[in-house]
N, C-alpha and C positions, 0 to 999 in steps of 0.2 A: 505496496502500499505507500508506504514513503515514499517505494517511487516512482510510480505514477507522480506521485501528491507533486511532488520536485519536477519533476515532466512539465506535469500542465504551470508548477509556479515560473520555470524558468524562462518556460513555452509566452504567459501573460506577462512579465516583464523586457521579454526579446521583442515582443508582438510577430509571432511566428506561431503560426496559422498551421503550417505542414512540416514532415520535415527536420532539418538543422537552420536553417535558411541561409542566407547568403552567403552568411561567412564560416558556417558551419560552427554559431556559436553552440547551440547547449548540445553538441555531437558526441560530447562525452556521456552526457542523459540518457539520450535519448540512447544511445550502446549499446549502456548497461540496462536501458531500461527489453532492450530486442530480449542481447544478453538471458533475464531472466525469464521472461517471459516463451521460448530457448525450449530450458533446456526446462521448467521448476518444474510442468506437469508432467513426463515421459519424469521424471524421477518420484512424484508423488506419485501416477500409477504402479511403480516397482515397488516398495517403499508399499504401499498396499497391496501386493502381492504377496513378497517375503513377510506384509506382518499378517495376510490368513491363510497362512502357509504353518500347520502344528510341528514342524520340520524343523524353522529357525526358531533361537536362544530369543526371546526377545531385548535381552539387555541388547546385541547384535543391531536390531533395530528403530532402538536407544541409538546407539551408537552413529548410525548412521542416517541416521536421520539429525542431529546434533549435526558431525561433520556437513551438511544441505548445505543448514543454516548457518552455521561458522562461515564453507566454503558464499555460498553467494550473499555474503553482509560481506567479509570482506574483501569480493568484487568487488560486490559495490564503493565499496569505499575506496578501492586501489582505481577506480575510475571512472566518476561522476565529482574529479574534482579537475579545475585552475594545471594541471599539469599529474599528469596523470602517475600515479603509484607502480613501480614494476612490481614489487616485490607485492603487498599484501595483495595484488591482480593475481599473477604467480598460485601464492597460496588457496586464494579465492580460487580458481582452478582445479586449481587438485583436492581440494578439501570436494569439488564437485564431481567432477570423471573420476574419481578415484575409485565411490560412494558407484556413478552409475556403472561402472567397470565389474565393482563388485556384485551387485546388483540382479543387472545382469546374467555376468554367467551363471549370481547363486540356483537364481530362477530354472535358468537352460537344464541345470544341473537335477534340479528336484522334477524338474517334468521327463525326462529321458530313464529319472529311475525310478517314475514313477510306474511310467507306462512302457518301459524295456527291462526294466531288472525285475 
């Protein structure tokens, strides 16, 4: 929600109705928002499927969910600034992509175990 509100505030402040403006004035905010919108839906769906599986410990679901939350927060803080903080951005993406890989792999393995073993 904070990301959307920040984009709206920046658009209003710079009087930009669409895109990032002529000189890309609000590009960091738009980029952070679109990155969030691209990753979070699939991450939440994967997290839901893991949570529904009785074979997955609850602690793992909590840890992965926490990593996703922290990753998205750090990525936002790294990108949505006048000058990009690459350290925060990289850590944020790592905390987003590793859970994506772990959850996807786990669900594929669980699927094959259930139906083929």
